[in-house]
N, C-alpha and C positions, 0 to 999 in steps of 0.2 A: 192952562195946563193942569191936569190932575196928577200930581207927583206920585210916582210909584215908590212904595216902601214895603219890602218883603223881608220878613225876619224869620230866621231859622234858629236852631240850637246854638250855633256859633257865629253865623254870618248874617249880615244885613245887606240887602241889595237896594240901592237907592239911586236917585238921579245923580248924574255928574254935576259938579259946580265948576264954573269957569274961573277957577282960582289956581294959583301955582301948585298947591298941594295935590290937587286932582290931576292937573296936567303932568306934573312930574311923575305921578303914580302911573298914569297911562303910558308915559314914555318908558318907564321901567319895564313895562310889558312889551309894548310894540317896538321899542328901540333895541331890545335884546335879541341878537341874532339867534341864540339858542331857543328862546321862546317863540320867536317869529318863524322858525323853520316849519311849523305846522299851520301857520296862518296863511291866508290866500293873498298876501302882499309882502313886499320887501320890508325890512325893518324901517321904521319911521323915525325922523328926527323930532326934537322937542317942538319945533314950530309946527310940523305936521300934526303932532298930537294936540297942540293948542287949537288948531283948525278943526280937528276931529271933535273935540269937546264942544266947540261952538256949533258944529253941525248937529251933534247929539241934542243940544238944547233947542235948536231950531226944529228938528224932527219931532221933539216932544210937544211942540206947539201945534202941530198939524191936527186937523179934525176932519175925519176920524184919524186917530193915531194908528199908524201901521208899523212903526219901528220903535222898539224899546231898547236903547243902548244904555246900560246901567253900570254903576260902580258897585263893587263888592268890597265890603269892609268887615272887620271883626266887630261883632255886636258889643262886646265888652268895652271897646274903646270909645263908644258913644258917637254922637252925630258929627264930631270933628275928626273922626278916624280917617287915616290915610288909606285909600283904596289899595287892596292887594290883588285885585283882579277886575275883570269886566265881564258882563253878561249881556247877551243880545237875544231878543225874540222879535222876529220880523214876520208880520202877517203877509201871506202870499196870495196873489191872485184876487179873485172876486170874493166879496164878503160872504156870499152864500156857501163857499167851499169850506170856510171855517178852518183853514190850515195855516200853519206857521212853521218857521225854522227856529232852532235855538242854537246858541253857541256860547262859548266861555273861554277865557284865557286867564292864567294866573302868573304872577311874578314867579320866577324860578325858585326863590327861597320859600314859596308857599306850596310847592309841589309835594306830593306824597303824604298829605295830611287828611285826605278825604274831603277837601273843600270843593273840588269839582263835582263830586257826587251831591253835596248839599246844594250847590248852585243849580245844578240840573234839576234836582228835586223841587226847589223853589220855583224854577221856571215852569216846570210841569204843573205844579199846583196853580200858579198864576194863569197859565194858558188854558188849562182844562176847567179851572174854577172861575176866576174873575172874568176871563175873556170868552168863556164858553166855546172854546175851540173843539174841533172834532179830531184833528190830526196834528201831530208835531213831527218834524223831521230834523235830522242833523246830518251834515256831511263832514267827513274828516279824511285826512291823509291816511292811507293804508298803513303807514309806519307808526301812526300815533296809537300805539297799543293801549296806553293808559286811558285815553279818551274812549276807545272802543269798549274797554272793561266797564267804565262808568255807565255808558249807555246800556250795555247788556244787563248790568246790575239793576237798572231801573225799569227793565222790561222792553226796551227798544229792540226791534227786530231788524236784522240786516236785510235790506231790499236788494242790494246788488252793488256792483262795481261800475262806476262811471269812467269809462276809458277816455284818457286825454281830456279831462274836464277843465283843466286850468293850465295856461301857459305862463310860467313864472321862472325867473332866473335862467332864461335861455333853454328851457326844456318843458315838455308836456308832462303833466302829473295826473294820475288817476285819483279818484275819490271814492270812498265808501259811503253809501246812503243808508241811513237807519231811519226808522219811523216808529211811532207809538200812537195808538188810537185812544180816544177818551174812555171807551169801555174796557180798555186794558189797564187803565190807571186807577189804583185804589185811592179813593178820596182821602185827602190828607196825607198822601205819600206813605 
C-alpha cells in the first residue's frame, strides 16, 4: 500500500488505522442519526464502524487501488489526532474514463467551520493532480444545502436530479448529481 497523506491549511487527510481512536471517531460520524440523515445508509453501530475501518484498509491494499476511504484530522494535532471526518474518492468504471466520485462527512461539532470545503478541495487536488483524473462527480441529498454550497463554491456544476435513486428508511429518495472536469479545476485549488 502507498499511504495517502494530503495536507491543507487546517486539515490532514490520511489512511484510517484500525485502532479504537479511529473506530470511535468513525462511529461519532456514522452512528449519529443527525449526521447520517444525508448519508446513503442507516446509522451504524460501533461494531459496524470497526468492520468499515477493516474494509477501508483491505481496499487500500488493492492494486490498482480504486477506492480511497480516508480519515480527516486537524493538522495541528499531529499524526495521533482523532479524526473529525472522513473523505472518499472512488474511481469509477474503466481506467480509460479517468472518472471518480468524491464524498465527505464530518462530526456534527465540526460543521460550519469550512472543513468540508477544504476536504473537497484536497480531494480535487488529489484526483486531478496525483491520480490524473478527467472528471469528478458528487451525489447528494437535495436537502443537503450546505454540501451543495461547498460543491458550487469549488466549481462543480449541477448535472441533474436522479429520481428515486436510493431506497432507504422505507422511502425512495432523489439525489442531485454534480460534476467538475479537470480543465475547470485551477491547479493547486
